[in-house]
C-alpha positions as CSV (number, residue, x, y, z in Angstrom):
1,X,87.2,30.7,-9.0
2,X,85.8,28.8,-6.1
3,X,83.3,26.3,-6.9
4,X,80.2,26.5,-4.9
5,X,78.3,23.4,-3.8
6,X,74.6,23.7,-3.2
7,X,73.5,21.6,-0.5
8,X,70.1,20.0,-0.8
9,X,67.5,21.1,1.6
10,X,66.6,18.9,4.2
11,X,63.6,16.5,3.3
12,X,60.8,16.8,6.0
13,X,60.4,13.6,7.8
14,X,56.8,11.6,7.6
15,X,56.6,12.4,11.2
16,X,56.9,16.1,10.5
17,X,54.6,16.1,7.5
18,X,52.0,14.0,9.6
19,X,52.4,16.5,12.6
20,X,51.4,19.4,10.3
21,X,48.7,17.5,8.4
22,X,46.9,16.8,11.9
23,X,46.2,20.7,12.7
24,X,45.4,21.3,8.9
25,X,42.7,18.3,8.9
26,X,41.5,19.6,12.2
27,X,40.8,23.0,10.8
28,X,39.1,21.7,7.5
29,X,36.8,19.5,9.9
30,X,36.1,22.5,12.1
31,X,35.3,24.5,8.8
32,X,33.0,22.0,7.6
33,X,31.1,21.4,10.9
34,X,30.8,25.1,11.3
35,X,29.5,25.3,7.6
36,X,27.2,22.4,8.3
37,X,25.7,24.1,11.5
38,X,25.3,27.6,9.8
39,X,23.3,25.7,6.9
40,X,21.1,23.8,9.4
41,X,20.4,27.0,11.2
42,X,19.6,28.8,7.9
43,X,17.4,26.2,6.4
44,X,14.1,25.5,7.8
45,X,13.6,21.8,8.8
46,X,11.7,19.6,6.1
47,X,8.2,18.5,7.1
48,X,8.2,14.8,7.7
49,X,6.6,12.7,5.0
50,X,3.9,10.3,5.8
51,X,5.3,6.7,5.2
52,X,3.7,4.8,2.5
53,X,2.0,1.5,3.9
54,X,1.7,2.5,7.5
55,X,-0.9,0.4,9.1
56,X,-4.0,1.6,10.9
57,X,-6.6,3.9,10.2
58,X,-6.1,7.2,8.4
59,X,-6.8,10.5,10.1
60,X,-10.4,11.6,10.3
61,X,-11.6,13.0,7.1
62,X,-8.4,11.4,5.1
63,X,-9.0,9.7,1.8
64,X,-5.7,9.4,0.7
65,X,-4.6,6.3,2.8
66,X,-6.4,3.2,3.9
67,X,-9.1,3.6,6.5
68,X,-11.4,1.6,8.7
69,X,-11.4,-0.5,11.8
70,X,-9.9,-3.5,10.0
71,X,-6.8,-1.7,8.9
72,X,-5.3,-1.8,12.2
73,X,-4.9,-5.6,11.8
74,X,-2.8,-5.3,8.4
75,X,0.9,-5.8,9.1
76,X,3.2,-2.9,9.0
77,X,5.9,-4.5,6.9
78,X,6.2,-7.3,4.4
79,X,4.2,-8.4,1.4
80,X,0.9,-8.0,3.4
81,X,1.5,-4.8,4.6
82,X,-0.1,-1.7,2.5
83,X,3.1,-0.8,1.1
84,X,3.8,-4.4,0.0
85,X,0.4,-4.9,-1.4
86,X,0.9,-1.8,-3.6
87,X,3.5,-3.5,-5.5
88,X,1.4,-6.5,-6.6
89,X,-1.6,-7.0,-8.6
90,X,-5.0,-7.5,-6.8
91,X,-5.1,-11.3,-6.5
92,X,-1.7,-11.8,-5.5
93,X,-1.7,-8.9,-3.1
94,X,-5.1,-10.5,-1.5
95,X,-3.2,-13.9,-1.0
96,X,-0.8,-12.1,1.2
97,X,-3.7,-11.2,3.5
98,X,-4.7,-13.9,5.8
99,X,-8.3,-12.4,6.2
100,X,-8.8,-12.9,2.5
101,X,-7.8,-16.4,2.2
102,X,-11.5,-17.7,1.5
103,X,-11.6,-15.2,-1.2
104,X,-8.4,-16.3,-2.7
105,X,-9.6,-19.7,-2.8
106,X,-12.8,-18.9,-4.5
107,X,-10.9,-16.9,-7.0
108,X,-8.9,-19.9,-7.8
109,X,-11.7,-22.2,-8.0
110,X,-13.4,-19.9,-10.3
111,X,-10.2,-19.4,-12.7
112,X,-10.2,-15.7,-12.1
113,X,-6.8,-15.1,-10.5
114,X,-5.1,-14.2,-13.9
115,X,-8.2,-12.1,-14.9
116,X,-7.9,-10.2,-11.6
117,X,-4.3,-9.8,-11.9
118,X,-4.0,-8.4,-15.5
119,X,-7.1,-6.0,-15.6
120,X,-6.3,-2.5,-15.3
121,X,-7.5,0.2,-12.9
122,X,-10.4,-1.8,-11.4
123,X,-12.2,-1.5,-8.0
124,X,-12.6,-4.9,-5.8
125,X,-15.0,-5.1,-3.0
126,X,-13.2,-8.0,-1.2
127,X,-15.2,-9.9,1.5
128,X,-13.2,-11.3,4.4
129,X,-13.2,-14.8,5.6
130,X,-15.8,-13.7,8.1
131,X,-18.0,-12.5,5.4
132,X,-18.0,-16.0,3.7
133,X,-18.6,-17.5,7.2
134,X,-22.1,-15.8,7.2
135,X,-23.0,-18.0,4.3
136,X,-24.2,-21.6,5.7
137,X,-21.7,-24.0,5.0
138,X,-23.6,-26.2,2.7
139,X,-24.5,-23.3,0.5
140,X,-21.0,-22.1,0.5
141,X,-19.6,-25.6,-0.4
142,X,-22.1,-25.6,-3.5
143,X,-21.2,-22.3,-4.4
144,X,-17.4,-23.1,-4.5
145,X,-18.2,-26.2,-6.6
146,X,-20.2,-24.2,-9.3
147,X,-17.8,-22.3,-11.2
148,X,-20.5,-20.5,-13.3
149,X,-22.3,-19.3,-10.3
150,X,-19.1,-18.4,-8.3
151,X,-17.9,-16.5,-11.2
152,X,-21.1,-14.7,-11.3
153,X,-20.9,-13.7,-7.6
154,X,-17.2,-12.9,-7.7
155,X,-17.4,-10.6,-10.7
156,X,-20.3,-8.8,-9.2
157,X,-17.7,-7.6,-6.5
158,X,-15.5,-5.9,-9.3
159,X,-16.1,-2.6,-10.9
160,X,-14.3,-1.9,-14.1
161,X,-12.5,1.5,-13.0
162,X,-10.9,2.8,-9.8
163,X,-13.3,4.4,-7.4
164,X,-11.9,6.9,-4.7
165,X,-13.7,7.2,-1.4
166,X,-15.5,10.3,-2.5
167,X,-17.2,8.5,-5.3
168,X,-18.8,6.1,-2.8
169,X,-20.9,8.7,-1.0
170,X,-23.9,8.1,-3.3
171,X,-22.7,6.0,-6.0
172,X,-24.2,3.5,-8.6
173,X,-21.9,1.4,-10.4
174,X,-21.9,-1.4,-13.1
175,X,-20.1,-4.4,-12.1
176,X,-18.2,-6.8,-14.4
177,X,-21.1,-9.2,-13.9
178,X,-23.1,-6.3,-15.6
179,X,-25.4,-5.6,-12.9
180,X,-25.3,-2.6,-10.7
181,X,-24.2,-2.2,-6.9
182,X,-24.7,0.7,-4.9
183,X,-22.6,2.5,-2.4
184,X,-23.9,5.0,0.6
185,X,-21.8,6.9,3.1
186,X,-19.3,9.6,3.8
187,X,-15.8,10.2,5.5
188,X,-14.7,6.9,6.7
189,X,-18.1,4.9,6.8
190,X,-19.5,3.5,3.7
191,X,-21.9,0.5,2.9
192,X,-22.4,-1.5,-0.2
193,X,-26.1,-2.5,-1.3
194,X,-27.1,-0.9,2.1
195,X,-25.9,-4.0,3.9
196,X,-22.1,-4.8,3.4
197,X,-19.9,-2.4,5.5
198,X,-16.4,-1.3,4.4
199,X,-14.1,-2.5,7.0
200,X,-10.9,-1.3,5.5
201,X,-11.1,0.8,2.5
202,X,-8.9,2.8,0.0
203,X,-6.3,0.0,-0.2
204,X,-4.1,0.2,-3.2
205,X,-2.8,-2.6,-5.3
206,X,-0.7,-2.2,-8.5
207,X,-3.9,-2.5,-10.5
208,X,-6.8,-2.1,-8.2
209,X,-8.5,0.2,-5.4
210,X,-9.7,-2.4,-2.7
211,X,-12.4,-1.9,-0.2
212,X,-12.6,-5.0,2.3
213,X,-16.3,-5.6,3.0
214,X,-17.7,-7.7,5.9
215,X,-20.6,-9.3,3.7
216,X,-20.5,-11.1,0.6
217,X,-22.4,-9.3,-2.1
218,X,-25.0,-11.4,-4.0
219,X,-25.9,-10.2,-7.4
220,X,-29.6,-9.8,-8.0
221,X,-31.7,-12.6,-9.5
222,X,-31.6,-11.9,-13.4
């Protein structure tokens, strides 16, 4: 009987495998591209979401984002931006805003930084540097040197709950100083105690809602 030898089949060379792989890969890529194109055609485009912390006034009638003429000066990015301030408690957030440096100095002199940073769900009416500049220098110097009076003035700017803009239309609120302040207005135009104007409102920090005002609020004589 003859012995039949089975010869091994030739092993494909790497070049041959590569040559075969290229068209296969190309086919797979085309399939994926076609599939993606079909998916894009079939699915409606998602509506773009508004970026948190976008600087500048909100659209007319909007109460969900900061509004007011001074909001345009807020940086678009960084710790001093709306998005950055939303991550920090209120005194820390204010320290990143150059327009509030006098307020921060006053809070430090009164020993209120920790109080403001640890309080929960408060509203702060924050006077700008220009607001403090309306006070005669000698009077302001005396105020900054009188811790008890300074504490009284600063706590008069704080309400113990968060106030949405709609609450300011015709409001009366007890402050941490225990006396009342009043708010008037609508839309994006508000005053506090009929004198101090909100120049950038509805600014969020991690523990507070902030309304930046153009005049320091003085508590009524008790």
